[in-house]
C-alpha positions in Angstrom: 99.9 101.7 110.9 101.4 101.3 107.4 100.2 98.0 105.9 103.6 97.2 104.3 102.7 93.6 103.3 105.5 91.0 103.5 103.6 88.2 101.7 101.0 88.5 98.9 98.9 85.7 97.3 95.8 85.6 95.1 92.7 83.4 94.6 89.6 83.4 92.4 85.9 83.2 93.4 83.8 82.8 90.3 85.2 85.2 87.8 86.7 87.6 90.3 90.4 87.6 91.4 91.3 88.7 94.9 94.6 89.5 96.6 95.5 88.6 100.1 98.2 90.5 102.0 100.0 89.7 105.2 100.6 93.2 106.7 103.8 92.6 108.6 105.4 96.1 108.3 109.0 96.9 107.9 111.1 100.0 108.7 114.0 101.6 107.0 116.8 101.2 109.5 120.1 101.3 107.8 123.6 102.6 108.5 123.4 106.3 107.8 119.6 106.5 108.0 116.9 105.3 110.3 113.3 106.4 110.4 112.6 104.6 113.6 111.6 106.4 116.8 109.4 105.8 119.8 106.2 107.8 120.5 107.7 108.8 123.9 110.5 110.6 122.0 108.3 112.5 119.6 107.3 116.1 119.9 103.5 115.9 119.6 101.3 118.8 118.6 99.4 119.9 121.7 96.3 120.8 119.8 96.0 117.5 118.1 97.2 115.5 121.1 96.1 117.5 124.2 96.8 114.3 126.3 100.3 113.9 124.9 101.9 113.6 128.3 99.8 110.6 129.1 100.2 109.1 125.6 104.0 109.3 125.9 104.1 107.3 129.1 105.6 103.8 128.6 102.5 102.2 130.1 100.5 103.7 127.2 102.1 104.5 123.8 105.5 105.7 124.9 107.4 102.6 123.7 105.4 102.1 120.5 107.8 102.2 117.5 106.8 104.8 115.0 108.4 106.6 112.0 110.0 110.1 111.9 109.5 110.2 108.1 105.7 110.9 108.2 103.3 113.0 110.3 105.3 116.2 110.6 103.0 118.0 108.2 104.3 121.5 108.9 108.0 120.6 108.7 108.6 122.0 112.2 109.6 118.7 113.9 106.2 118.6 115.7 104.1 115.7 114.8 100.4 116.0 114.1 100.0 112.4 113.1 101.6 109.1 114.3 102.4 106.4 111.9 103.6 102.9 112.9 104.8 99.9 111.1 102.5 97.1 110.0 98.7 96.7 110.4 99.0 93.5 112.5 96.4 92.0 110.2 95.9 90.4 106.8 93.8 92.1 104.1 91.7 91.1 101.1 91.9 93.5 98.2 90.6 93.7 94.6 93.1 93.6 91.8 92.8 97.4 91.6 94.0 97.6 95.3 90.6 98.5 96.8 90.4 97.2 100.4 87.5 94.7 100.6 88.1 93.2 104.1 90.7 93.4 106.8 91.1 91.2 109.9 91.7 94.3 112.1 92.8 93.2 115.6 91.5 89.7 115.3 95.0 88.1 115.1 96.0 89.7 118.4 92.6 89.1 120.0 92.7 85.4 119.1 96.3 84.8 120.3 95.5 86.7 123.5 92.5 84.5 124.2 94.2 81.2 123.3 97.6 81.8 124.8 97.3 84.8 127.3 100.5 84.1 129.2 102.6 84.6 126.1 100.6 87.2 124.2 102.8 89.0 121.6 105.9 87.0 122.7 109.0 87.2 120.5 110.4 84.1 118.8 113.7 84.5 120.6 112.4 84.7 124.1 109.3 83.4 125.9 108.0 86.7 127.3 104.5 88.2 127.7 103.9 91.4 125.7 107.4 91.5 124.3 106.3 92.7 120.8 103.3 94.9 121.5 105.6 98.0 121.2 106.8 96.9 117.8 104.7 95.0 115.2 102.8 92.5 117.4 102.5 89.0 116.0 103.9 90.1 112.6 101.8 88.4 109.9 104.6 87.2 107.6 103.9 84.5 105.0 100.5 83.9 103.4 99.0 81.3 101.0 95.6 80.2 99.8 94.1 76.8 99.3 90.8 75.2 98.2 89.6 72.1 100.0 86.2 70.5 100.6 84.5 73.1 98.5 85.8 76.0 100.6 88.6 78.5 100.1 91.0 79.1 103.0 93.8 81.6 103.7 96.7 80.5 105.9 98.7 83.3 107.6 102.0 82.6 109.4 102.7 84.7 112.5 106.5 85.3 112.6 106.9 86.3 116.2 104.5 84.3 118.5 104.5 81.6 115.9 101.8 79.4 114.4 99.4 79.7 111.5 96.0 81.4 111.4 93.4 79.9 109.2 90.4 81.9 107.8 87.6 80.8 105.5 87.5 83.4 102.7 84.9 81.7 100.4 82.9 84.9 100.8 85.8 87.4 100.8 83.9 90.3 102.3 82.7 88.3 105.3 85.8 86.1 106.0 85.6 84.0 109.1 88.2 82.7 111.5 88.5 78.9 111.5 91.5 77.8 113.6 94.9 78.8 115.0 97.6 76.1 115.1 100.9 76.6 116.9 103.2 73.7 117.9 105.6 76.0 119.7 106.4 74.8 123.3 106.6 77.9 125.5 107.8 75.7 128.3 111.2 75.3 126.6 113.9 77.8 125.8 113.6 79.1 122.2 117.1 78.0 121.4 116.3 74.3 122.2 115.0 71.7 119.7 112.2 71.0 122.2 110.8 74.5 121.6 109.2 73.4 118.4 108.7 75.7 115.4 109.8 79.3 115.6 109.4 82.1 113.0 107.1 80.7 110.3 108.3 82.3 107.0 107.1 80.4 104.0 103.8 78.6 103.5 102.9 76.2 100.7 99.4 74.7 100.2 99.2 71.3 98.4 95.8 70.3 97.1 94.4 66.8 97.7 94.8 66.1 94.0 98.5 66.8 94.2 99.1 65.4 97.7 101.0 62.1 98.1 98.3 60.8 100.5 95.3 62.3 98.8 94.7 64.7 101.7 95.2 68.5 101.4 98.5 69.6 103.1 100.1 72.8 104.4 103.9 73.0 104.4 105.4 75.6 106.8 109.1 76.5 106.8 110.4 78.2 110.0 113.4 80.4 109.7 114.3 80.7 113.4 114.1 77.0 114.4 115.2 75.9 110.9 112.4 73.4 110.8 109.8 72.4 108.2 106.4 71.1 109.3 103.6 69.5 107.2 100.1 69.7 108.4 97.3 67.5 107.1 94.0 69.4 106.5 90.8 67.7 107.5 87.2 68.5 106.7 85.6 70.8 109.3 82.9 68.8 111.0 
Protein backbone atom coordinates (compact mmCIF):
# COMPACT_ATOMS: atom_id res chain seq x y z
CA UNK A 1 0.00 0.00 0.00
CA UNK A 2 1.13 3.56 -0.73
CA UNK A 3 1.68 5.37 2.58
CA UNK A 4 0.16 8.64 1.30
CA UNK A 5 -0.03 10.43 4.69
CA UNK A 6 -2.89 12.81 5.30
CA UNK A 7 -1.55 14.27 8.55
CA UNK A 8 2.04 14.90 9.63
CA UNK A 9 3.40 16.14 12.97
CA UNK A 10 6.81 16.25 14.65
CA UNK A 11 8.34 15.91 18.10
CA UNK A 12 11.76 15.94 19.75
CA UNK A 13 13.39 13.37 22.01
CA UNK A 14 16.70 14.71 23.25
CA UNK A 15 18.37 16.40 20.30
CA UNK A 16 16.60 14.31 17.67
CA UNK A 17 13.52 15.44 15.76
CA UNK A 18 11.06 12.78 14.57
CA UNK A 19 8.17 12.91 12.12
CA UNK A 20 4.87 11.06 12.66
CA UNK A 21 2.62 10.38 9.70
CA UNK A 22 -1.01 9.19 9.53
CA UNK A 23 -1.00 6.98 6.43
CA UNK A 24 -4.57 7.42 5.22
CA UNK A 25 -4.06 7.01 1.48
CA UNK A 26 -5.87 8.88 -1.29
CA UNK A 27 -6.49 8.09 -4.93
CA UNK A 28 -6.67 10.27 -8.03
CA UNK A 29 -10.30 9.95 -9.02
CA UNK A 30 -11.26 12.97 -11.08
CA UNK A 31 -13.51 13.77 -14.06
CA UNK A 32 -11.51 12.64 -17.08
CA UNK A 33 -9.09 10.46 -15.13
CA UNK A 34 -9.32 7.82 -12.46
CA UNK A 35 -6.62 5.42 -11.38
CA UNK A 36 -8.99 3.33 -9.26
CA UNK A 37 -9.75 -0.29 -9.99
CA UNK A 38 -10.45 -3.50 -8.09
CA UNK A 39 -8.09 -6.45 -7.93
CA UNK A 40 -10.88 -8.60 -9.36
CA UNK A 41 -10.80 -6.50 -12.54
CA UNK A 42 -7.03 -6.57 -13.04
CA UNK A 43 -5.21 -8.85 -15.46
CA UNK A 44 -2.61 -10.44 -13.18
CA UNK A 45 0.59 -12.00 -14.43
CA UNK A 46 0.11 -15.79 -14.10
CA UNK A 47 3.80 -16.35 -13.30
CA UNK A 48 3.85 -13.84 -10.45
CA UNK A 49 0.32 -14.71 -9.32
CA UNK A 50 -0.23 -18.41 -10.09
CA UNK A 51 -3.25 -18.30 -7.74
CA UNK A 52 -4.78 -15.25 -9.42
CA UNK A 53 -8.17 -16.91 -9.91
CA UNK A 54 -8.44 -17.40 -6.18
CA UNK A 55 -7.07 -13.94 -5.35
CA UNK A 56 -9.63 -12.26 -7.62
CA UNK A 57 -12.60 -13.79 -5.83
CA UNK A 58 -14.56 -11.23 -3.82
CA UNK A 59 -14.14 -13.27 -0.65
CA UNK A 60 -10.36 -12.80 -0.99
CA UNK A 61 -8.81 -9.75 -2.70
CA UNK A 62 -11.34 -9.27 -5.49
CA UNK A 63 -12.94 -6.13 -4.08
CA UNK A 64 -9.73 -4.57 -2.78
CA UNK A 65 -9.29 -1.12 -4.33
CA UNK A 66 -6.01 -0.75 -6.19
CA UNK A 67 -4.36 1.57 -8.71
CA UNK A 68 -4.03 1.07 -12.46
CA UNK A 69 -1.15 3.58 -12.53
CA UNK A 70 1.47 1.27 -11.00
CA UNK A 71 2.41 -2.39 -11.29
CA UNK A 72 2.21 -2.84 -15.08
CA UNK A 73 5.98 -2.97 -15.37
CA UNK A 74 6.06 -4.25 -18.98
CA UNK A 75 3.42 -1.86 -20.33
CA UNK A 76 1.22 -4.70 -21.58
CA UNK A 77 -1.76 -4.12 -19.26
CA UNK A 78 -0.78 -7.22 -17.26
CA UNK A 79 0.05 -6.45 -13.65
CA UNK A 80 3.06 -7.99 -11.93
CA UNK A 81 2.55 -5.91 -8.79
CA UNK A 82 -0.55 -4.73 -6.91
CA UNK A 83 -0.54 -1.33 -5.23
CA UNK A 84 -3.31 -0.15 -2.91
CA UNK A 85 -4.07 3.17 -1.20
CA UNK A 86 -2.89 3.81 2.35
CA UNK A 87 -0.88 1.73 4.78
CA UNK A 88 -3.66 1.59 7.45
CA UNK A 89 -1.02 2.64 9.95
CA UNK A 90 0.96 5.54 11.35
CA UNK A 91 4.70 5.80 10.92
CA UNK A 92 7.64 7.39 12.68
CA UNK A 93 10.39 8.68 10.40
CA UNK A 94 13.62 10.59 10.74
CA UNK A 95 13.85 14.09 9.28
CA UNK A 96 15.54 12.53 6.25
CA UNK A 97 12.50 10.31 5.67
CA UNK A 98 13.99 7.04 6.90
CA UNK A 99 11.32 4.72 8.31
CA UNK A 100 12.10 4.05 12.00
CA UNK A 101 8.85 2.44 13.16
CA UNK A 102 5.43 1.62 11.76
CA UNK A 103 2.28 0.42 13.51
CA UNK A 104 1.65 -2.17 10.80
CA UNK A 105 -1.74 -3.82 11.25
CA UNK A 106 -2.08 -2.80 14.91
CA UNK A 107 -4.85 -0.24 14.32
CA UNK A 108 -7.07 -2.85 12.65
CA UNK A 109 -6.12 -5.58 15.12
CA UNK A 110 -7.03 -3.33 18.05
CA UNK A 111 -10.36 -2.16 16.63
CA UNK A 112 -11.23 -5.74 15.65
CA UNK A 113 -10.58 -6.88 19.22
CA UNK A 114 -12.36 -4.02 20.99
CA UNK A 115 -15.33 -3.64 18.64
CA UNK A 116 -15.58 -6.82 16.56
CA UNK A 117 -19.20 -6.33 15.48
CA UNK A 118 -18.34 -3.10 13.65
CA UNK A 119 -14.78 -3.77 12.50
CA UNK A 120 -13.87 -1.40 9.63
CA UNK A 121 -17.30 0.22 9.65
CA UNK A 122 -17.82 3.37 7.62
CA UNK A 123 -18.77 6.67 9.24
CA UNK A 124 -21.97 6.83 7.19
CA UNK A 125 -23.33 3.36 8.01
CA UNK A 126 -23.03 0.96 10.94
CA UNK A 127 -21.82 -2.07 9.01
CA UNK A 128 -19.22 -4.74 9.75
CA UNK A 129 -16.27 -4.91 7.31
CA UNK A 130 -17.59 -2.08 5.14
CA UNK A 131 -14.16 -0.47 4.56
CA UNK A 132 -11.83 -3.46 4.40
CA UNK A 133 -11.94 -3.33 0.60
CA UNK A 134 -10.82 0.29 0.59
CA UNK A 135 -8.54 1.91 3.20
CA UNK A 136 -9.68 0.29 6.43
CA UNK A 137 -9.95 2.65 9.42
CA UNK A 138 -8.19 5.48 7.50
CA UNK A 139 -5.74 7.10 9.94
CA UNK A 140 -6.44 10.75 9.23
CA UNK A 141 -5.36 13.42 11.70
CA UNK A 142 -2.36 13.13 14.00
CA UNK A 143 -0.80 15.18 16.77
CA UNK A 144 1.82 14.77 19.50
CA UNK A 145 1.80 15.82 23.13
CA UNK A 146 4.03 15.53 26.18
CA UNK A 147 2.44 14.77 29.54
CA UNK A 148 3.61 13.28 32.83
CA UNK A 149 7.14 12.84 31.50
CA UNK A 150 6.06 10.83 28.45
CA UNK A 151 5.50 11.63 24.77
CA UNK A 152 2.26 10.48 23.16
CA UNK A 153 0.93 10.32 19.62
CA UNK A 154 -2.81 10.70 19.03
CA UNK A 155 -4.20 9.32 15.74
CA UNK A 156 -7.77 9.94 14.55
CA UNK A 157 -9.44 7.10 12.61
CA UNK A 158 -11.72 8.75 10.05
CA UNK A 159 -14.00 5.83 9.22
CA UNK A 160 -14.67 3.74 12.32
CA UNK A 161 -14.02 6.80 14.48
CA UNK A 162 -12.13 7.39 17.67
CA UNK A 163 -8.55 8.15 18.60
CA UNK A 164 -5.60 5.78 19.02
CA UNK A 165 -3.02 6.73 21.65
CA UNK A 166 0.56 5.44 21.52
CA UNK A 167 3.51 6.11 23.81
CA UNK A 168 6.40 7.16 21.54
CA UNK A 169 8.86 8.18 24.25
CA UNK A 170 11.18 5.57 22.76
CA UNK A 171 10.27 6.03 19.07
CA UNK A 172 11.63 2.73 17.76
CA UNK A 173 9.66 0.69 20.31
CA UNK A 174 6.42 2.66 20.47
CA UNK A 175 3.61 1.09 22.50
CA UNK A 176 -0.17 1.16 22.32
CA UNK A 177 -1.80 2.88 25.30
CA UNK A 178 -5.53 3.32 24.67
CA UNK A 179 -8.27 3.55 22.05
CA UNK A 180 -11.09 6.01 22.75
CA UNK A 181 -14.24 6.12 20.63
CA UNK A 182 -17.47 7.73 21.84
CA UNK A 183 -19.39 6.69 18.72
CA UNK A 184 -22.68 4.94 19.49
CA UNK A 185 -23.09 2.12 16.97
CA UNK A 186 -26.58 1.51 18.29
CA UNK A 187 -27.79 4.76 16.70
CA UNK A 188 -28.09 5.76 13.01
CA UNK A 189 -25.00 7.75 11.94
CA UNK A 190 -27.22 10.65 10.83
CA UNK A 191 -28.60 11.12 14.36
CA UNK A 192 -27.16 13.33 17.09
CA UNK A 193 -27.19 10.33 19.43
CA UNK A 194 -24.60 8.59 17.22
CA UNK A 195 -21.81 10.63 18.81
CA UNK A 196 -18.65 11.72 17.04
CA UNK A 197 -18.15 10.68 13.41
CA UNK A 198 -15.17 11.30 11.15
CA UNK A 199 -12.37 12.72 13.36
CA UNK A 200 -10.39 15.10 11.19
CA UNK A 201 -8.37 17.59 13.22
CA UNK A 202 -6.61 16.91 16.53
CA UNK A 203 -5.06 19.49 18.87
CA UNK A 204 -3.07 18.75 22.02
CA UNK A 205 -3.08 21.33 24.82
CA UNK A 206 -0.37 20.91 27.45
CA UNK A 207 -1.16 21.16 31.14
CA UNK A 208 0.74 24.45 31.27
CA UNK A 209 -1.57 25.97 28.64
CA UNK A 210 -4.77 24.23 29.73
CA UNK A 211 -7.55 26.24 31.44
CA UNK A 212 -7.88 23.56 34.14
CA UNK A 213 -4.21 22.62 34.46
CA UNK A 214 -4.81 19.19 32.93
CA UNK A 215 -3.51 18.10 29.50
CA UNK A 216 -6.31 18.12 26.93
CA UNK A 217 -6.97 16.65 23.50
CA UNK A 218 -9.37 18.51 21.20
CA UNK A 219 -10.91 16.50 18.35
CA UNK A 220 -12.97 18.01 15.53
CA UNK A 221 -15.25 15.62 13.62
CA UNK A 222 -16.18 16.52 10.06
CA UNK A 223 -19.10 14.11 9.56
CA UNK A 224 -20.96 14.73 12.83
CA UNK A 225 -19.90 18.39 12.92
CA UNK A 226 -18.93 18.03 16.57
CA UNK A 227 -15.93 18.98 18.68
CA UNK A 228 -14.94 16.94 21.73
CA UNK A 229 -12.42 17.76 24.44
CA UNK A 230 -10.79 14.87 26.29
CA UNK A 231 -8.95 15.29 29.58
CA UNK A 232 -5.74 13.28 29.79
CA UNK A 233 -4.93 11.56 33.05
CA UNK A 234 -1.74 9.98 34.30
CA UNK A 235 -1.52 6.27 33.45
CA UNK A 236 -1.67 4.39 36.75
